[in-house]
C-alpha positions in Angstrom: 1.4 -58.1 -13.8 -1.8 -56.2 -13.3 -0.4 -53.1 -11.9 -0.9 -49.7 -13.5 2.2 -47.9 -14.4 2.6 -44.9 -16.7 4.1 -46.9 -19.7 1.3 -49.4 -19.6 -1.2 -46.6 -19.5 0.4 -44.9 -22.4 0.7 -48.0 -24.5 -3.0 -48.8 -24.0 -4.2 -45.2 -24.8 -5.8 -44.3 -28.1 -4.6 -41.3 -30.2 -7.4 -39.2 -29.1 -6.6 -40.2 -25.3 -2.8 -39.3 -25.9 -3.8 -36.0 -27.5 -5.9 -35.0 -24.5 -3.0 -36.0 -22.1 -0.7 -33.7 -24.1 -3.0 -30.7 -24.1 -3.6 -31.2 -20.3 0.2 -31.3 -19.8 0.8 -28.2 -21.8 -2.1 -26.4 -19.9 -0.5 -27.4 -16.5 3.0 -26.2 -17.5 1.3 -23.0 -18.7 -0.6 -22.6 -15.5 2.6 -23.0 -13.3 4.3 -20.5 -15.5 1.6 -17.8 -15.0 1.5 -18.5 -11.3 5.2 -18.0 -10.9 5.1 -14.8 -13.1 2.3 -13.3 -11.0 4.2 -14.0 -7.7 7.2 -12.3 -9.1 5.2 -9.3 -10.3 3.4 -8.9 -7.2 6.5 -9.2 -5.1 8.3 -6.5 -7.1 5.1 -4.3 -6.8 5.2 -4.8 -3.0 8.8 -3.8 -2.9 8.3 -0.7 -5.1 5.3 0.3 -2.9 7.3 0.0 0.3 10.1 2.1 -1.1 7.7 4.7 -2.6 5.7 5.0 0.6 8.7 6.0 2.5 10.0 8.5 -0.1 6.5 10.1 -0.6 6.1 10.5 3.1 9.1 12.5 3.3 8.1 14.7 0.4 4.7 15.3 1.8 6.1 16.2 5.2 8.0 18.9 3.5 4.9 19.9 1.3 6.8 19.0 -1.8 3.8 17.6 -3.8 5.5 18.0 -7.1 8.4 15.9 -6.1 5.9 13.2 -4.7 4.3 13.1 -8.1 7.7 12.9 -9.9 8.7 10.1 -7.5 5.5 8.2 -8.4 6.4 8.1 -11.9 9.6 6.2 -11.3 7.8 3.2 -9.8 5.8 1.8 -12.7 4.7 -1.5 -11.0 3.8 0.0 -7.7 0.0 0.1 -7.1 0.3 2.5 -4.4 2.2 4.9 -6.6 -0.4 4.6 -9.5 -3.3 5.3 -6.9 -1.4 8.3 -5.3 -0.5 9.8 -8.6 -4.0 9.9 -9.8 -5.0 11.6 -6.6 -2.2 14.1 -6.6 -2.9 15.0 -10.2 -6.6 15.7 -9.3 -5.5 17.9 -6.4 -2.7 19.9 -8.0 -3.7 23.0 -9.9 -2.7 23.0 -13.5 
């Protein structure tokens, strides 16, 4: 027929070519998995950061720094909580 369809391409492909196609397919699947996982991670981190920001603002308005540090330890994936925890620990006398 002269047209290129997937079945014809696979039939005419050598073993090495087929191996390369399989490896590329697996890499593509892995790439999509990593993208989805990162999207979910950063979405959760953003949500935790927003909740943490509201909570820590209230604590700092009342000069409750130790409560703010404790709250930051509850939000493990929040980038904001990690940064602020480091800064609070540096400022608070031991």
